[in-house]
N, C-alpha and C positions, 0 to 999 in steps of 0.2 A: 023495849027498845031499852039500850043503858042509859041509865038519865045523870045527869050531872058529875051525882056522888060517884057514883059507880065507877064512872070517864077516869077521875080523880084519881080513886084508888087504881085500877088498873095501873094506872101510869105512875105512881109513887112505885108499883110493888114492882115493874119492869128498872126503874130508875134503881131502884134497891138492889135488882135481882133475887129477889124474891119468887120471880116466874121461873117455871120449867122452861128447862131450856129444850129447844127444840131437837131432835132426837136426827141424828146425822144419819144420812144413807152410807149403806155401805156395798152398792153397785157400783163394778169396776169399770174404765172407760170403756175396754172392749163389749162390755157387756147392753151399755148404752148404747154402745153402736148397732147391734147385733138388732136391742129394739127399734132403732129409728130406722133403721136399714129396712125391717122387715112390717113394721107399722105404716112408717112415709115414705118413704125412699120406692120402695118397687112399687106399690098402688098410685103413686102419685105421679110420677119422674120417671123419666127415660136416662137419665143418667148416672142410677144404682150403681152399675159397676164402676164404674169412673170415681163412684165415692168410697166404695169398694178400695179400689188401688191407690186411690189418696189416702186412707185412713192404715193399710198395711204399709205406705209406703214412709208415711210422717212422722202416725201417730203409732207405731206398734209399741215403741218404746213409754209411754205410759199406761199398755193394751192392763196389764193388773194391776194399776194405781186406784184408791177407789175415785170416784170422776170427781169429790166435791172437794179433795185435797189439792186437785191443778189450781196454778192462779192464772192472774191475768198476767204478770210479770212473767212468768214462763211459756205464757203464751206468744207473748211478744217476742222474749227471746229469741223463739222459734221462729216467727214470722220474720225479723230482722235478720236470723243466720241464712236463710232462703235467701232475698230479699240482697245481701251483702255477693253471696257467690253468682247470682246473673237467674233467679228464678223468683222475679218479685210476681208473677202469676201465678206460680205454685203457690208461694205464701199469700195471696187474697185468697186463693181458692182453701189453702188449709183451712182460716178465719170464716169461709164460707159453707165452711161443714159443719165446725164446732158448734157456732154462733147457735144454727137452728137446732142442732141436736141436744143442747141445752135447755133450748126451752121450751121444748116438748119434751124435757125431762122435767121440765117444773109444770108443763102442761097436765102431763100424765101423771104426778105424785110419787115422780121417781126421785126427784132431786129438792131438796132443801133450802139449796144456795143460791147463790146471786150469780149469772151469769159471766163467766171471766172471760167469754171471746169481749164482752159489748168495751168497746173503749178502746182495745187493740187497734191501733193504727195502720188505716192500712194504705199496701203503693200507688199513687196515679198510673195508669199505664200509658201510654200510646198509642192510639188504634193501628192495628198493622194491617199496612196497603201492598205489600206485595202481591204481584199475579204475573203470570205469565207474557213477557216483552214480544216483540215482535222477535226478533231474531233469534227464539227459544220454542215455539213455539214448533217447528218443524222436527227439532232438536230430540223435542218431548214427545210428537207421533211417533217419529221413528224408534224410538226407548218402547214405548209402549206397545209397538209391533211388534216387536220381538220378544216380548214376554211369554211365559211356556204356556200358562194358561186362559183360557181365552176368557173364562169367568172377570179375572180378574181386570185384563185387558178392557174387556167391555165394560166394567163395572166403573174403572177412570174414566174412560170416555163418554158414559154419562153423567156423570159428574158435571164433568166440562163444557159438554150440551146442555144439559140442564139445571144446571147453578145449585142442582141440590145436595142438600148434606149427606155426607158418608153413613149416616146411622137409616135415612129413609131412600136409599140406594141401594143397600144391600138386604131390607128388610121390603122391597118391591114384590108386591105379585099381580100376577098377570090380571087377574080380576078387577085394578085398579085402573085397568088401561084401556079409554075410548077407543076403538079402532078406528071407529069411521069421523068421530071428529081430532080424533087424534090430541086428545090432553091424556095427561096422569093424573090421578087424585089423589092424592098422599091425605090419608084418614085423621093423621095426627104428625104435627109436627114440632118442633123445639118450642115453638110459640103458644103449644095448645088447642090448634085451632087446627083442620083440613084446610090442603092448599089444592089447586090448578095450575098445573103448569102444563103450557104449550110447550106441543113435542117437532122438533124443527126434523129434517129430514133425514139426515143422517142418526140422529135419536131411532127414528123410526125404524131406519134401516136396523138397525143393531139389536133391536127389541123383536123385530118380523122375526129375524134369524136363529131368534134365543124361543121362541116360541114355537116354532117350525119343529123344534128339536127339544120341545119341553115334555120331561117326564116329573115335572113336579107343579104346585100351584106358586112356588117359589119361582123369579125371574132368575136369581142365582141360588142357587141352592147345596147346601154343602152336609154332607154325613157325616163330617166331624164335628160338625156344630151343634149343640145340645137346643136350640134354636132353629137349627133346621137349615138356615140359609148362610151367609157367609157374612163375617160379622169384619174377619181383619185385612185392612191392606194395608200393613205395618211393612214386611217383608217384599211384596212386590212392589211397589212405593221407596222403596227404599233401591232395590236395583233399578230402575228408571230413572232415579235418580243420577244413579253413579255413570250407568249407560250413556245417558243426555249429558254429562256432565255441566248438570244443574245444581246449585248451590243457593241454600236457605229457600227451600221450599216447600210449602205444605202442602198434606190433604185437600183444606180448607180452602188453600188460596186457590183450588180452582174454580169453584164457588167465585173467589173476589173475580178471578181472572173475567166469568162472562160477564159482573155489574160492571166491571173494570173496561170491555172493549164499547160494551154498550153505552158505557158514558164518553167514550173515547168518537166513537161515531155519532153523537147530539141525541143518544136518546134519552126524553127526558125523564128527572131526577123521577119524579112520578113513578115511572112505568117502569124504571130500574126497582124503584120499593113493590115495587104489583110483581114485578118477574121472581125476585128472590125471597116473596115473602116478608119482609120487613111489617113490625106490626109502626114500630117508631120511625117517623121521616130521619130523625138523628142519625139512625144505621145507616141510613143509605148516605145522607153527604158527602161522606169520604169521600164518595167519587165523582162528588160535582168538585174536587182537588187537580182533579186529570186535566189536561189538558186540550182542549177538544180538536185542535186543528193540527200539528204535525203529521200525522200518521191516515189523514183524510188520505192524502192522494197513493198510497201504500194498502186500501183496504181492500180492494179487488183480489191483490196478491195474498192480503192473509189470511179473508176467508175463502177463498179457496184450500188455502193449506189447510186451515181449519179441520173444514168438510169434507175435506180429501178429493175435492175435483179436481181436475185440471183448471190452468190457470188460462186458456183457453176458450172451457166451456162457457156455455152461457150463466150466465149472474143475472137475479137480482136483487137490485140495490133496496139496500135495508130502510133506508134513508135517506128524502128528497133534498135536492140540494138547497140549501137556503135560500129564503126570499129577499131579495134586496127592500133594506130599510126604508120605513114610510111614518110621516108621523102623522097623517091622517088614509086611513084605507075605502079603498073607493069599489063601489060595486059595478061592473060592468054598464051600466049605463053612463058611466063617469059619477055619479050622485056616490057623495060623499058615505058612509058603512058606519067606522067607530074608528071615535079621535084615541088615541091616548092621553093617558093624567100621567106625568111625570112624579118622581115620588121626591120630592128636598131634598133628603138627608142624603139619599142613592141616586143623583139623578139620569146615570141609567136604567136604571130601575121606573118599570114601568107598568099601568094596568090598562085593559081594552077589552071591551067588550066581545064574545065571542059564541056563538050561535046561544046566544039568549042566557049567556053565563059571563062572569070578569076574570080576566084572568092572570098570569102577572105576564110579564114579559120583561127582559132584558136587552140593551143595545150592546155588540159585540162589534169587533172590528175586525176579522180575520182576511189577511190575504189582500188589505190597503183597501176591504168593501164593507160598509156596516151591514151587516142585518140583524135579523131579530129575531130569538132566542125564546120558546116557551118556558114557563118553569113549571104550569100548574096552574089549577082554578084559586080562584083569591078563599076558595071554603077547605081546602085544602090543605093551604099555608097560611103562618099567618104572617104581619107583618115582619114579626123580628126574623123568620125563616127565610122568607122570600130575599131580601136584606144580605142574610149572612150568603145564602146562594148566589146572588147577582155577583158579591163579594168575587168570590169566591169562583168564579167562572170570568169577572173581569179578571183576578189575577191572572190565571193561567193564559187566558188566548194572551195578556198581555208580552208572559214569560213565553212562550212563542215566537 
């Protein structure tokens, strides 16, 4: 151990400037990126291609500079420039690329400087809530049906029918599908874990048709892709939007469309979270903002359009009619079953026992009738989360 005298000597030498200076690193930013890309991004992430595109598009002008020369002021200036030109999300992603890259460089002994991305101010982004509206669904399906290639057509439809991310759809293998149980197991999602997705009838029809004509392990094989499967849908997406006359819609909005229509038809927020594979309830709470009432009467027509069946055909109701509101639920013999305990801060929010467990419920007024809607179990939602969801649902129904 260093005693007090030696420590005092070292501090004095440092203050007087007599300590040898730390040798500066000569590694360039492009060299640092390649090491970071090879040793971290490729083995540990699924978005390494996006990271390379980000570097090439927005950081290539610094590629040959020594990494240690780049300053916080320069990064902040770049972020501000991107943000003021309407690319705030891109600006944040640039910082989110630089910051861990410099951290790894320091850990690996490649850099001796502080991290210049630490302290750079990011933009606060509003969560996107765009999804296919009722009057857009028909146009969308017609445009998709006119696509030249069946692979891109089927991929876009499966994105809508499963709510899965584009990357998972494109990389789908037949071995991941349980044909008997009608489920698809994604081995690894963006969140790092696996996900089991129920396959509805329209999705099963597409997959069975592709299986009957398959010559590869991939559901969407591609001889042009080095990965062996379809990877890009941008051109097909552009054609669909132009053909359908739909604006401001992104491929990821198909995933949001499924969640939004689930919310609009009264699906429990926790069920939506499970169907979309969200780890955090906060990612799903955006769907609670949707009005639960105005489209209910039109849902039969909308579902028929989405699944491509006749409006006059037999249709199975996805959700039951909401039951009439009661303060106390009773058994068949008329004896009390479960009283509701109301929250003093949000009077319309309450808890009641349900099959041995307590659940959150909210009292809503729809079409002049009071109904009771379940939010989820008290073990899955905290009091603050339940209050937030209740307020959002109350606002939505009152606005309708």
